[in-house]
N, C-alpha and C positions, 0 to 999 in steps of 0.2 A: 504493500500499499504506500503510495507516494504522499509525501507531505506537501500540502499546498501553501505556497508562500509568494511574496511579491517578486522574488528572483527566479521563479521557476521558468517563466517565459524566456528570460535572458539565458538561463543555463541551457535550456533545450535548443534555443536558436543557435547559440554559440557552438554547442556539441554537433548539431547538424551541419553548420557551416564548416567546422574543422574537418568533419568526415568528407564533405564534398571537396574541400581544398586538397585533401590527401589524395582523393581519387584523381582530381585534375592534375596535381603534380606528378602522380604516377604515370598518367598517360603522357604528359609533357616529356617526362624522362624516357619513356619508351619511344616517342617519336624522335627525340633528339639523338638517341643511341641507335635507332632503327632495330632494337631488340625488344621482344616482348617479355623476356625474363630478366628482371632487374635483381631479384633475390631468389634464392633456392626455393623459398616457400611459395613463390608465385605459381610454380608448376614443377614439383619435385621430379616427376617422371620424365617430363620433357627436358628438364635441366640435366638429369643423369645421362639421357641419350645424347644431348648436345655436347656434354663434356667428353664423352667417348668418341663421338664423331670428330671433335676438334683435335683430340690426341692422335687418332688414326690419320687425320688430315695432315698433322705436322710430320708424322713418320713418312707418309706418302710424298710429301714435298721434299724431305730429305733424300728419299730414294730417287726422286726425279732429278735432284741436283747431282746425286752420285752417278746416275746413268749418263748425264750430260758430261760430267767430268771425265769418266772413263772413256766415253765416245771421243771426246777431244784428244785424250791421250793416245787412243788407238790410231786416230787420223794422223797425229804427229809422228808417231812411230812408223806408221805405214809410209809416210812421205819420205822419211830418211831411208827406210828399207828399199823403196823403189829407186831412190837415188843410188844406193849401193848396187842394186841390181843392174842399173845402167852402166855403172863403172865396171862391174864384174863382166858384163857382156863384152865390153871393150877389151878387157884383159883376156877373155877367151879368144877373141878375134886375133890378138897378138900371138897367143899361144898356138893357134892353128897355123898362123903364118910362119912362126918360128919352127914348126914341126914339119913343114912340107919339103924342106931341103933346098929350096930355090934361092935362099938369101945367103949372102956372105957373112962372115963373122963380124965385119964392121956394121953391116945392116942389123944384125942381131943385137950388137952392143947399143945401137941407136934405139932399138925396140926396148932394150932393158931400161933405158933412160925414162921412156914413157911409162913403162910398168912401175918403175920406182915412184914416179909422181902419182900414178893411180893408187899405189899402195898407201901413200900419204893421205890421199883423199878418203880412202876407205877407213883409215884410222881416225881421221877427223869426224867422219860420219858416225863411227862407233862411239866416239866421245861426245856426241851431240847433246846440246842443252835444249831443254824444252822451254816454252814461254814462262813457265813458273820457276825457272831457275834450277830445276832438277835434271840430273843426267838421265837420258831416256833409256839406256841399255846397261844400267849398273845394278839392276835388281832393286833391292830396298836401300842400298847405300847411295842415296839420291845425290849426295854432294861429293862423292868420290869419283875421280876420273877413272872410268872403267878400264881403259886399255893404256897400258904403259909401254913405251917403245924403248928397246935396247939397241944403241948404236954401236957400230964396229966397222972394222976394215973388211971389205969383200974383194976377193981376187977379181982383178980386171976393172976395179972402180978406183977413181982417183980421189974420192972423198968418202968420209964416213957415211954408211947407209944403215938402214933399219935391219938388224939381224934377228930380232925376236920381238914379238908383241905379247905382252903378259896381261891376263885378266885380273883386275883388282876388285871387281864387284862381288856379288854373292847370289845365292839361289833362294834366299828366304821368300816365301810367298807374300804377295801384297794384293789384297782383295778389297773390293768395295761391295757393300750390300745394296742390291737393287730391288729387293722385295723381301718380305718376311722370311728370313732364313735362307735366302737365295743370294749367292755371291758370284761375282765375276772377277777373275784374276786380271790384274792390270800390270803386273811386273813383266819386264822383258830382259831376261838375263843375256848379256852379250856373248857368254861362252856357249850359248845355244843358237842364237840368232846368226852369229858370224863364225859358225863352225863349218867344217867341210866333210869330215869322215867319222864313221863310228870309231870310237876309241876303245882299244882293248888293252888289258893289263894282265901280264903273266908273271906270277910270283915263283921264285926259285926255292921257297921254303917248303919243306915237306910238312903238310898239314894233317896227315892221317892220325897222328897221335895227339893232336890239340884238343883241349877241353876247356870250356869257359869256367873260370874259377868262382866268380860271384855274379849275381844278377847285374846286368849292365845293358848298354845299348850301343849301337853304331849308327852312323848316318851315311846313307848311300844315296847319291843324287838328290840330296836335300830331304830325304825321307828317313825318319827315325825308325829304327828296327830294334825292338827289345829282344834281349837274349837272356836266357836263364842259366843259372849255374848247372854245369853238367852237359851243356850243349856241345856236341862235337862238330866237325867241319861239315858233315852232311846235314845236320840241323841248321847250321848257319846258311848253307847254300839254299836250303828249302825256304828258310824265312826271307832271304833276299829275294828270291824268285817270286814269292807270294806277297811281297810288300807293296807292289804296285809301282815301284821305282823302275825307270826305263833302263834297267841293267839286268843282264843275265849272268848268273854265277854258275861256274862248272869246276870240276876238279880235274886238273891236268893229268892225263894218263901216263905221262912219262916222268914228270917231276913231283907228282902228287901235291902240287901247289894249288892255291886257290886262284882261279882265273875269272876275271870280270870283263864284260863287254857291253857297251851301250847298245840299245836297241834302235837308236837313230843317231843322227849326227849331233854330238854334244860332248862336252868335256866331263870326264869322270870327276866326281866330287866325293871324297871319302874322308871320314872323320870319326875318331873314337869319342864316346861321351866323356864328360868331365871325370877324370880319375880312372877311365877305362884304358885298356891296352890291347883289345882283341885284334884290330886290324894291324897294329904295329908288331904284335907277336907273330902274326901270320906273314910278316915280311912285306906288307903292302905299302905302309906309309911310314914316315919318320915320326917318332913319338914326340909330342909336344908342339908340333908345327901345324899351321892352319892350311886348309885346302885353298886353292887346287894344286899348288906347287909343293906338296908335302909327300910326293911319291918316293918310296925307298929307292936308293941308287941301284940296288940289285934287280929291281923290277924291269922287265922288258915292256915298253910302252909303244903303241902304234896308233896312228890316227891323229891328224892335226887340224888346225883351224883354217879358216879362209885366208888369214894373213900368212900362215905357213905356206899355203899353196902359191900365193902370189909371190912371196920371197923366193920360193924354190924356182919359180918361173924366171924371175929376174936373174937369179944367180946362174941358172942354166943358159939364159940368153947371153950373159956376160962371158960365159966360158964357151959359147957356141956348141953346147951339148944338145944336138938335135934329137938323139935317141932318148935322153931323159925327158925332154919336152913332149915327144910324141907318145910316151908311155905313162909313167908314173905321174908327171907334173900335169899333163892335160887331164888325166883322170881325176886328180885332186881338184882342179879348177871346175871341171864338170860337176863334181860332187858338191862344190861350194854353191854353184848356181842352183842345183837341185834342192839343197837344203834351204837356201834363202827363199826359193819359190814356195817350199812347204811352209816356212814360217810366215810368209806373206799371206798364204791361204788361211793359216791358223788365226792370224790377227784379224783378217777380214771376216772370218766366221764369228769371232768374238765381237767384232763391231756390229754385225748384223744382229746378234743376240741382244746386245745393248740397245740398239734401235727398237727391237721388238719389246723389250722390257720398258723402254721409255714410253712407247705408245700405250702399253697396258697401263702403266702408272698414271699417265695423263687422263686416261678414260676413267680410272678409278677416282682420281681427284674430282672430276666433274660429278660423278655419281654421289660421292660422299659429301661434297659441297652442297649439292641439292638436298640430301637428307638432313644435313645439319641446318640448312636454311629453313626447311619445313618445321623443324622442332624449335628453333630459336628466333627466326626473323619475324618481324612485325608485319601484320596485315594492315597496310596503310589505310585502305578504304574504311575498314571497321574502326580503326583507331581514331581517325579524324571525325567520323560520325559520332562515336562515343564521346569524344572530347567536346564537340559542339553541343551535344545533349547535356552534358554535365555543366557546361558553361551557362546554357539556358536555364537549367534547374537552379544553379547557384544565383543567377540574377533574380529569378522568381522567389527564391527563399529570402534574399535580401529585401525585396519589395514587400513580401508578407510580413517580415520582422519589423519593418518600419511602421506598419499599421498596428501591429500587436503591442508595441512598446507603450502605447498610450493607456492600456488597460492597467488596473490596480487590483488589490486583493478584494475590494468591494464588489467587483464584477462577479466574484464567485459566491457572494453571500446574498443570493437573490432566491 
């Protein structure tokens, strides 16, 4: 039961006006922000959906940026690889000319000068910098010059020339996430891209009596392979072959040593785990040194890089050795061309996958944006209509209040 007093009219009118002002302010805030949810209590269910959509949308936008970044990296790498292919094709032309036996030794020395300049261009391409300042073909060692040249005296040359090109990058994987749990590798290891032949390693150490002493692991071609105490050489061979690394392990029937051979053109990358000595005990690597130039001196190693093939061609041209050019050297150059073509195909395939992932992500962004807009965006037509109705009601309330304020308590005692 309400108590009748002189102030009841004033209190009721003021309460009604405050409620109306609150509703008007709420609508004004919605119109200014273009969002119908100003507080979670406005619509808890829609607010929950909207937050989830916004979170997923942020991830999709991150995926979209990742796919664009990796696509740019692929295009840049592909450009440098195409440039190397053109240079290598010219090297092959010179190799064919030097192998046909119609040129004099002076002509072949002149060809060697051009080959040496093309070699320098290939090295410069291998050490290419991307627009972000990272080395394109250094793996994850983005700021390390991937290929280091060693100069020396070459028979028939009057000045120091490149005698060896060494790889200083790594094989560590570098991937970008382009969808939930989906990754694309963006690294380009130079000792795979600029390699020529399959590399084979033949150990001279008898491994038939070898046994792993403690649980440890080895790294073959960048893949970690766990070994258990008691594993013999046959178990090690089986685990290497089943690891997914692009390396095939066998036991030499003559020396009983562990032999390794890559399944495509790449440089062997071998390492013992921290504190382990399995590969060094098997006579494959030097203990305590880092790959790739940690192969034990007693190991027989075959299979070189693109740079080795071009160096061999230049040296054979300087010496006028037509037989070497027409046989081993030309074969190595052809292998370089074949491997680079395969790597170009691989990077092209990854680029197309990135483009497909980008199209999928952009389509998802549109769909999720529409869903989030349905939950959280304001219906302007309804909001403006409601706002005008509230303003009209407020004006009517103020008009009525002006007329009621003339009444007193005596009006209720009749």
